C-alpha positions in Angstrom: 64.4 104.9 121.5 62.9 101.9 119.7 63.7 101.6 116.0 60.3 101.9 114.3 61.5 103.8 111.2 60.1 101.3 108.8 57.2 100.1 110.9 54.7 101.9 108.7 54.2 101.7 105.0 56.2 104.2 103.0 54.9 105.4 99.6 58.5 105.4 98.4 61.4 104.0 100.4 64.4 106.3 100.0 68.0 105.4 100.2 69.3 104.7 103.7 71.0 107.7 105.3 72.6 108.3 108.7 70.4 111.3 109.5 68.8 112.6 112.7 66.0 109.9 112.6 68.5 107.1 112.4 70.7 108.6 115.1 67.8 108.7 117.5 67.2 104.9 117.2 70.7 103.7 116.3 71.6 101.8 119.4 68.4 99.8 119.2 68.7 99.4 115.5 72.2 97.9 115.5 71.6 95.6 118.5 68.5 94.2 116.9 69.9 94.0 113.3 73.6 92.9 113.7 74.1 89.5 115.3 77.2 89.4 117.5 77.6 93.2 117.7 78.2 93.3 121.4 80.7 90.4 121.1 82.6 92.4 118.5 82.8 95.4 120.7 84.1 93.2 123.6 86.7 91.8 121.2 87.8 95.3 120.1 88.4 96.1 123.8 90.6 93.0 124.3 92.5 93.7 121.0 93.1 97.2 122.3 94.7 95.9 125.4 97.0 93.7 123.3 97.9 95.9 120.4 97.8 99.5 121.5 101.3 100.8 121.6 102.6 103.7 123.9 102.5 107.2 122.3 100.5 106.1 119.3 97.2 106.9 117.6 94.1 104.7 117.5 91.5 105.4 114.8 87.8 104.7 114.8 86.8 105.3 111.2 83.0 105.6 110.8 82.6 105.9 114.5 78.8 106.5 114.5 77.9 107.1 118.1 81.4 106.2 119.4 80.8 102.6 120.7 84.2 101.4 119.5 85.9 104.6 120.7 84.4 104.2 124.2 85.5 100.6 124.3 89.0 101.4 123.2 89.3 104.2 125.6 88.2 102.0 128.6 90.7 99.3 127.7 93.7 101.5 126.9 96.6 101.0 129.2 98.6 103.9 127.9 97.3 107.4 128.7 99.7 108.9 126.2 97.7 107.5 123.3 95.1 109.5 121.3 92.0 108.1 119.7 90.9 109.8 116.5 87.2 109.2 115.8 85.8 110.1 112.4 82.3 110.1 110.9 80.8 112.0 108.0 77.3 112.4 109.6 77.0 115.6 111.6 74.1 114.1 113.6 76.2 111.1 114.6 79.2 113.2 115.6 77.0 115.5 117.7 75.5 112.6 119.6 78.8 110.8 119.9 80.3 113.9 121.5 77.6 113.8 124.1 78.3 110.2 124.9 82.1 110.7 125.1 81.8 113.7 127.4 79.5 111.7 129.8 82.5 109.4 130.8 85.7 110.8 132.2 89.0 109.5 130.9 92.6 110.8 130.7 92.8 109.5 127.1 92.4 112.2 124.5 89.7 111.7 121.9 89.8 113.8 118.7 86.2 113.6 117.3 85.9 114.9 113.8 83.1 115.2 111.3 84.9 114.3 108.1 85.2 111.8 105.3 87.4 108.9 106.4 88.9 108.7 102.9 90.4 112.2 103.4 92.0 111.5 106.7 95.7 110.8 106.9 96.5 107.8 109.0 99.7 108.4 111.0 101.6 106.8 113.9 98.7 104.3 114.3 98.9 101.1 116.4 95.2 100.3 115.9 92.5 101.2 113.3 88.9 100.1 113.6 86.4 100.2 110.8 83.2 98.8 112.3 80.5 98.2 109.6 81.4 101.2 107.6 83.6 100.2 104.6 80.5 98.6 103.1 78.9 102.1 102.7 82.0 103.5 100.8 82.2 103.5 97.0 83.9 100.2 96.1 86.4 102.1 93.9 87.6 104.0 97.0 88.1 101.0 99.4 91.5 99.8 98.1 93.0 103.3 98.4 91.6 103.7 102.0 93.0 100.4 103.1 96.4 101.1 101.5 96.4 104.4 103.4 95.7 102.6 106.6 98.4 100.0 106.0 101.0 102.7 105.3 100.0 104.6 108.5 100.1 101.6 110.8 103.2 101.0 112.9 104.9 97.6 112.7 102.8 95.3 115.0 99.7 97.5 114.4 96.3 96.0 113.8 93.3 96.8 111.6 89.9 95.5 112.8 87.4 95.5 109.9 83.8 94.4 110.6 81.5 94.0 107.6 78.3 92.4 106.3 79.5 89.8 103.8 77.8 87.8 101.0 78.5 84.4 99.5 79.1 83.5 95.9 77.2 80.2 96.3 73.5 81.0 95.8 72.2 78.3 98.1 74.5 79.3 100.9 73.7 83.0 100.4 70.0 82.4 100.5 70.2 80.1 103.6 72.3 82.5 105.6 70.4 85.6 104.5 67.2 83.9 105.7 68.8 83.1 109.0 69.6 86.8 109.4 66.0 87.8 108.6 64.8 85.3 111.2 67.2 86.9 113.7 65.5 90.2 113.0 62.1 88.7 113.3 63.0 87.2 116.7 64.1 90.8 117.8 60.7 92.2 117.0 60.9 93.4 113.4 57.9 92.8 111.2 58.0 91.6 107.6 57.2 95.1 106.5 60.1 96.6 108.4 62.5 93.9 107.1 61.4 94.4 103.5 61.5 98.2 103.6 64.9 98.3 105.4 66.2 95.9 102.8 65.0 98.2 100.0 66.5 101.3 101.6 69.9 99.6 101.8 69.9 98.4 98.2 72.7 100.1 96.2 73.8 101.8 99.5 75.3 98.9 101.4 77.5 97.0 98.9 79.1 94.0 100.4 82.1 91.8 99.5 82.8 88.1 100.1 85.0 87.1 103.0 87.6 85.7 100.6 87.7 89.0 98.7 88.3 90.9 101.9 91.1 88.7 103.1 92.9 88.6 99.7 92.7 92.3 99.3 94.2 92.8 102.8 97.1 90.4 101.9 97.6 92.1 98.5 98.0 95.4 100.3 100.8 93.9 102.4 99.3 92.4 105.6 101.0 89.1 106.1 98.4 88.0 108.7 94.7 88.5 107.9 91.6 86.5 108.6 88.2 86.3 110.3 88.2 86.3 114.1 84.4 86.4 114.5 81.4 85.6 112.4 77.7 85.4 113.0 75.6 84.6 109.9 76.5 87.1 107.2 78.4 89.5 109.5 82.1 89.0 110.0 84.9 90.8 111.7 88.4 90.5 110.3 91.8 91.3 111.8 94.9 92.2 109.8 98.3 92.6 111.5 101.2 94.5 110.0 104.5 92.8 110.4 
């Protein structure tokens, strides 16, 4: 379905939520809103082939409709691995289950409706957080990432994709406008862009790229950096020694 959630004037724009209405249009929404999204999914598949270890767990935290889970499952070369996919939206988990059951695979997927901050990370060779950390309370992010680091096996990888911002005002303004132009080119009106921006205010709280990298290194990752960026959307990798 086409994303037209903000195509009409709302008397009051409420805070963005991953409810039934968003789930119905989510594939269209993310493709038209996040530059480079498909490239990131392709990269996650390639990273799965390289970093997934036999008899280990792979986690998709904030799995939404399971796009990263499906990508990892297709590229896994070890059938003794298990993918644990977590999302706190019942509507997302329900639809993700339908997508996952539509494709046969010998790889087990444990799909759970839960808060990712409550999930223990164990025996993990790969953890993916695809545009989800930005919706978590900033005070909880450090603890979550520390939990992931502790649960990763040596040689394991964290893939973290996020919307970022820039401390330099001119740079922030320029790149933000490039993103809005990307959305215009994908058919969103000025009203849709404005109302969506209002709905995400105080819900999506971004960090700078430097802050992300320094936090990952402070936690213990010796190797951490950006592997892909399009405008103000970046995907980071952090490898545990």
